[in-house]
C-alpha positions as CSV (number, residue, x, y, z in Angstrom):
1,M,44.9,119.6,67.8
2,S,43.0,116.7,69.3
3,A,42.3,116.7,73.0
4,P,45.2,115.2,75.0
5,G,44.7,111.6,75.7
6,A,41.6,111.4,73.5
7,S,42.9,108.6,71.3
8,L,44.6,106.4,73.9
9,P,43.5,102.8,73.9
10,V,41.8,101.6,77.0
11,V,41.7,98.1,78.4
12,D,39.4,97.3,81.3
13,T,39.8,93.9,82.9
14,P,37.1,92.3,85.1
15,P,37.9,92.2,88.8
16,S,37.7,88.4,89.0
17,T,37.6,85.3,86.8
18,P,36.6,81.7,87.4
19,E,40.3,81.0,88.0
20,A,40.6,83.9,90.5
21,P,37.1,84.4,92.0
22,C,38.3,86.7,94.8
23,P,38.4,90.3,93.6
24,S,41.5,92.3,94.2
25,P,41.8,96.1,94.6
26,A,42.0,98.0,91.4
27,L,45.3,98.8,89.7
28,A,45.3,101.3,86.9
29,T,48.2,102.2,84.6
30,V,48.5,105.2,82.3
31,A,51.2,105.7,79.7
32,V,51.5,108.7,77.3
33,T,54.2,109.7,74.8
34,L,54.7,112.7,72.6
35,D,54.6,110.5,69.6
36,G,51.1,109.1,70.4
37,R,52.0,105.7,71.9
38,G,50.7,104.4,75.2
39,G,47.3,103.6,76.7
40,I,45.3,103.0,79.8
41,R,44.8,99.7,81.5
42,V,42.6,99.0,84.6
43,A,42.1,95.7,86.4
44,G,40.4,94.8,89.7
45,S,37.7,96.1,91.9
46,A,36.9,99.6,92.9
47,D,35.3,98.1,96.1
48,V,36.1,94.5,97.0
49,R,33.2,94.3,99.4
50,S,30.6,95.1,96.8
51,G,32.5,93.6,93.9
52,R,32.1,96.8,91.9
53,A,34.6,96.8,89.0
54,A,36.9,99.7,88.4
55,D,37.3,101.1,84.9
56,A,39.2,104.0,83.2
57,T,36.7,106.5,84.5
58,T,36.8,105.4,88.2
59,P,38.5,108.1,90.4
60,F,41.4,107.1,92.6
61,H,42.8,109.0,95.6
62,L,46.1,110.5,94.4
63,C,47.2,111.4,98.0
64,S,50.3,113.5,97.9
65,M,50.4,113.7,94.1
66,A,47.9,116.5,94.8
67,K,50.9,118.7,95.4
68,T,51.8,118.6,91.8
69,V,48.4,119.8,90.6
70,T,48.4,122.4,93.3
71,A,51.7,123.7,92.0
72,V,50.3,123.7,88.4
73,G,47.2,125.7,89.5
74,V,49.2,128.1,91.6
75,L,51.7,128.8,88.8
76,R,48.7,129.6,86.5
77,L,47.3,132.0,89.0
78,A,50.7,133.7,89.4
79,R,51.1,133.9,85.6
80,D,47.8,135.7,85.5
81,G,48.7,138.1,88.2
82,V,46.3,136.8,90.8
83,L,49.1,136.0,93.4
84,D,52.8,136.6,93.7
85,L,55.1,133.6,94.0
86,D,57.9,135.5,95.6
87,A,56.2,137.8,98.1
88,D,56.2,137.1,101.8
89,V,53.0,135.1,102.5
90,R,52.4,137.2,105.6
91,D,51.2,139.9,103.1
92,V,48.1,137.6,102.7
93,V,47.9,135.1,105.6
94,D,48.8,135.3,109.3
95,V,51.6,132.9,110.3
96,A,54.2,133.1,113.1
97,V,57.7,133.7,111.8
98,P,60.4,133.9,114.5
99,H,63.3,134.8,112.2
100,G,62.0,138.0,110.6
101,V,61.5,137.0,107.0
102,G,58.4,135.0,106.0
103,P,58.3,132.2,103.4
104,T,57.2,132.8,99.8
105,V,54.7,130.6,97.9
106,R,57.6,129.5,95.7
107,Q,59.5,128.3,98.8
108,L,56.5,126.5,100.2
109,L,55.8,124.7,97.0
110,A,59.4,123.4,97.0
111,H,59.3,122.5,100.7
112,R,61.9,125.1,101.5
113,G,59.6,127.5,103.4
114,G,60.9,126.7,106.9
115,V,57.6,124.9,107.9
116,E,57.8,121.4,109.5
117,D,54.9,119.2,110.2
118,A,54.1,118.6,113.9
119,P,54.5,115.0,115.0
120,G,51.2,113.1,114.6
121,S,49.7,115.7,112.4
122,F,47.3,115.1,109.4
123,T,45.8,111.9,110.7
124,P,43.0,111.0,108.2
125,T,39.4,110.5,109.1
126,A,36.4,108.9,107.4
127,S,34.4,112.1,108.0
128,P,34.9,115.3,106.1
129,A,38.2,117.1,106.8
130,P,38.2,120.4,108.7
131,R,38.6,123.8,107.1
132,T,42.3,124.4,106.3
133,A,42.0,127.8,108.0
134,D,41.2,126.0,111.3
135,V,44.1,123.6,110.8
136,L,46.5,126.6,110.4
137,A,45.1,128.2,113.5
138,G,45.7,125.0,115.5
139,S,42.0,124.6,116.4
140,T,41.7,121.0,115.2
141,A,43.2,117.7,116.1
142,H,44.9,117.5,112.7
143,H,47.8,119.7,113.8
144,D,49.2,120.3,117.3
145,G,49.0,124.1,117.7
146,P,49.1,126.7,115.0
147,V,51.2,126.1,111.9
148,R,54.4,128.2,112.2
149,V,57.7,128.8,110.6
150,T,60.4,127.1,112.6
151,R,63.6,127.8,110.6
152,P,64.7,130.5,108.2
153,P,62.8,130.1,104.9
154,G,65.0,129.0,102.0
155,T,67.7,127.5,104.1
156,A,66.7,123.8,104.1
157,F,64.4,121.2,102.7
158,A,61.6,119.8,104.9
159,Y,58.7,117.9,103.3
160,S,55.6,119.6,104.7
161,D,51.9,119.2,104.3
162,A,51.5,122.2,106.6
163,G,53.4,124.3,104.1
164,Y,50.9,123.4,101.4
165,C,48.1,124.4,103.8
166,L,49.6,127.8,103.8
167,V,49.7,127.8,100.0
168,E,46.0,126.8,100.1
169,R,45.1,129.7,102.2
170,V,47.0,132.1,100.0
171,V,45.0,130.9,97.0
172,E,41.7,131.3,98.9
173,V,42.5,134.9,100.0
174,A,43.9,135.9,96.6
175,T,41.0,134.5,94.6
176,G,38.2,135.1,97.1
177,E,36.9,131.5,96.6
178,P,37.5,128.1,98.1
179,F,40.7,126.5,97.1
180,A,39.0,123.5,95.4
181,D,37.0,125.9,93.2
182,A,40.1,127.9,92.3
183,M,41.9,124.8,91.2
184,H,38.9,123.7,89.2
185,R,38.9,126.9,87.3
186,A,42.7,126.9,86.9
187,V,43.3,123.2,85.9
188,V,40.2,121.1,85.6
189,E,38.1,123.3,83.3
190,P,40.9,124.3,80.9
191,L,41.8,120.6,80.3
192,G,38.2,119.4,80.2
193,L,38.6,116.9,83.0
194,L,35.4,115.2,84.0
195,R,36.4,113.2,87.1
196,T,39.0,115.2,88.9
197,A,38.5,117.2,92.1
198,F,40.1,118.3,95.3
199,W,37.7,116.5,97.7
200,A,37.8,116.8,101.4
201,G,34.8,114.4,102.0
202,E,31.9,116.8,101.4
203,T,28.9,115.2,99.8
204,V,27.6,118.2,98.0
205,T,28.9,121.6,96.9
206,G,27.8,124.6,94.9
207,G,29.9,126.6,92.5
208,P,31.8,125.6,89.4
209,R,32.8,122.1,90.5
210,A,29.4,120.8,91.7
211,A,28.8,118.4,88.8
212,T,32.4,117.2,88.8
213,L,32.4,116.5,92.6
214,A,29.2,114.6,92.3
215,R,30.8,112.3,89.7
216,V,33.9,111.8,91.8
217,A,32.0,111.2,95.1
218,G,29.6,108.9,93.4
219,S,32.1,106.6,91.7
220,A,35.5,106.8,93.4
221,C,37.3,103.7,94.4
222,A,37.2,102.6,98.0
223,G,40.5,102.2,99.8
224,H,41.9,98.9,100.8
225,H,44.4,97.7,103.3
226,A,47.5,95.6,102.6
227,D,45.5,92.4,103.3
228,G,42.9,93.3,100.7
229,T,40.1,94.3,103.1
230,R,38.2,97.5,102.5
231,V,39.0,100.6,104.6
232,D,36.3,101.2,107.3
233,G,33.9,103.7,105.8
234,G,35.2,103.1,102.4
235,R,37.6,106.0,102.2
236,V,39.4,108.5,104.4
237,H,40.2,112.2,103.9
238,Y,43.2,114.3,105.0
239,A,43.2,117.8,106.2
240,G,44.7,120.2,103.7
241,P,43.3,119.3,100.2
242,A,46.2,121.1,98.5
243,A,48.6,118.6,100.1
244,S,46.8,115.3,99.7
245,G,43.1,115.8,98.7
246,L,43.1,115.2,94.9
247,W,41.0,112.4,93.3
248,S,41.2,111.7,89.6
249,A,40.3,109.0,87.1
250,P,42.9,107.3,84.8
251,T,41.3,109.0,81.8
252,D,41.9,112.4,83.3
253,V,45.4,111.5,84.6
254,A,46.3,110.7,80.9
255,V,45.1,114.1,79.8
256,L,47.0,115.9,82.5
257,L,50.2,114.0,82.0
258,E,50.2,114.5,78.2
259,D,49.7,118.3,78.7
260,L,52.4,118.6,81.3
261,L,54.7,116.5,79.1
262,R,54.2,119.0,76.3
263,A,54.8,122.0,78.5
264,W,57.9,120.5,80.1
265,T,59.4,119.8,76.7
266,G,58.8,123.3,75.4
267,D,55.7,122.7,73.3
268,A,53.7,126.0,73.1
269,R,50.5,124.0,72.4
270,A,50.3,122.9,76.1
271,V,47.1,124.1,77.8
272,V,47.7,124.6,81.5
273,L,51.3,125.9,81.5
274,D,53.3,127.8,78.9
275,P,56.9,126.5,78.5
276,G,58.5,129.3,80.5
277,T,56.2,128.7,83.5
278,A,56.6,124.9,83.1
279,A,60.4,125.3,83.3
280,A,60.0,127.3,86.5
281,M,58.1,124.3,88.0
282,L,61.2,122.1,87.4
283,S,63.7,124.6,88.7
284,D,66.0,123.2,91.4
285,P,68.4,126.0,92.2
286,D,69.9,124.2,95.3
287,D,70.4,120.8,93.5
288,L,68.2,119.1,96.1
289,G,66.2,117.1,93.5
290,V,63.0,119.1,94.3
291,G,61.1,121.4,92.1
292,L,57.7,123.0,92.7
293,G,55.3,120.1,93.6
294,V,57.6,117.5,92.0
295,F,60.9,115.7,92.4
296,V,63.4,116.2,89.6
297,G,66.6,114.6,88.4
298,G,69.4,115.3,85.9
299,S,71.2,118.4,84.8
300,P,69.4,119.8,82.8
301,V,66.3,118.2,84.3
302,A,65.5,115.0,82.5
303,R,63.4,113.1,85.0
304,V,60.3,114.2,86.9
305,M,58.5,112.2,89.7
306,T,55.6,112.6,92.0
307,Q,54.0,110.0,94.2
308,G,51.4,109.5,97.0
309,W,50.8,107.0,99.7
310,G,47.9,107.1,102.2
311,V,45.4,104.9,103.9
312,G,43.9,102.6,101.2
313,F,45.8,104.0,98.2
314,Q,49.3,104.3,96.6
315,G,50.4,105.8,93.3
316,Q,53.4,107.2,91.4
317,V,54.1,109.2,88.3
318,R,57.4,109.2,86.4
319,V,58.3,111.3,83.4
320,D,61.3,110.9,81.1
321,L,61.7,114.2,79.2
322,R,64.4,112.7,77.0
323,S,62.2,110.0,75.6
324,G,59.0,112.1,75.7
325,A,57.2,109.6,77.9
326,A,55.1,109.8,81.1
327,V,53.6,106.9,83.1
328,A,51.5,106.4,86.2
329,A,50.4,103.6,88.3
330,L,47.4,104.0,90.7
331,L,46.5,101.4,93.3
332,A,43.3,101.3,95.3
333,Q,45.2,99.7,98.1
334,D,48.0,100.5,100.7
335,P,50.5,97.7,99.8
336,G,52.2,98.2,103.2
337,V,55.6,99.0,101.6
338,P,56.9,102.1,99.8
339,Q,56.7,102.5,96.1
340,E,60.2,101.2,95.4
341,E,59.2,97.9,96.9
342,S,55.6,97.7,95.7
343,V,53.7,96.8,92.6
344,V,53.3,100.5,92.0
345,G,57.0,101.3,91.7
346,R,57.8,98.1,89.7
347,T,55.0,98.8,87.3
348,V,56.0,102.4,86.6
349,L,59.6,101.5,85.9
350,D,58.6,98.6,83.6
351,L,56.2,100.9,81.7
352,L,58.7,103.6,81.3
353,A,61.4,101.2,80.1
354,G,59.0,99.9,77.5
355,L,58.3,103.3,76.2
356,A,61.9,104.5,76.0
357,R,62.9,105.4,72.5
358,P,65.8,103.4,70.9
């Protein structure tokens, strides 16, 4: 079997032309199908201030799409017996629970863990993000007070970055290594990804992801505001890499999407998740449209979506399991409007419609 995404055509468009001399922030599209169609297209600048062109190997900030890859890595660790998806997380980490029963990792991945983000939390910074353990303890400006459970776990949906911070700490305690290293071993290495890393702003690191992080930090897109100007400092970083700290190049996104598409459609050749584990990722027992790290639709599930939007970046992934197609749009700019109103959402829907089988 060839490496996923290895044969996809790639089109890189210069960031400016004589007719349009002002460079625009980069927009990358990725399309993959089970029958080998699709491709990668990149246009625009990785940094409008320097004029550096983006190409298919230029990492973008995926923002909250990090939650999807976090869920994939955690499911692999659970499959291998490293952690328990359904145990009370208080067996591993300290968190205040006023209602007697603590959340499970499975509930936290599905935003059903009873954790709600404090107002004003997770404001990004151009400097490296703090340790997640300190965020959970309430000793940083990124969360007002300690992260705590505020309602009975499993009773309601509440989208929560803080919940993913708890998952991050569970992974660190269970594996005995930093979260980013654990995800590198669980997802990045098995797929052979070269420019994908959970990055909190650190400039150097040791361990298994040192070379990968160097590539990401040295070539990633700068973020840009809605008016096209570059974000001060080039980029920002959010506390809690598991929630919003993933950076990845279009070439790597193609590999990941193709492998997940295989797993979600029951293909045993998938690398990161076996079909049974992949099915658990899409499980939506309460019919809320929320799986583990993804949003889902249909009964049985036929549509999968994940998206991210932060300072300087926006992106979205949509998967149609019936047609066997997955598409992504990554923009090195905050367009100022949500995906359904921006070039990101329009592009994804157009791509998916074009790949739909007759």
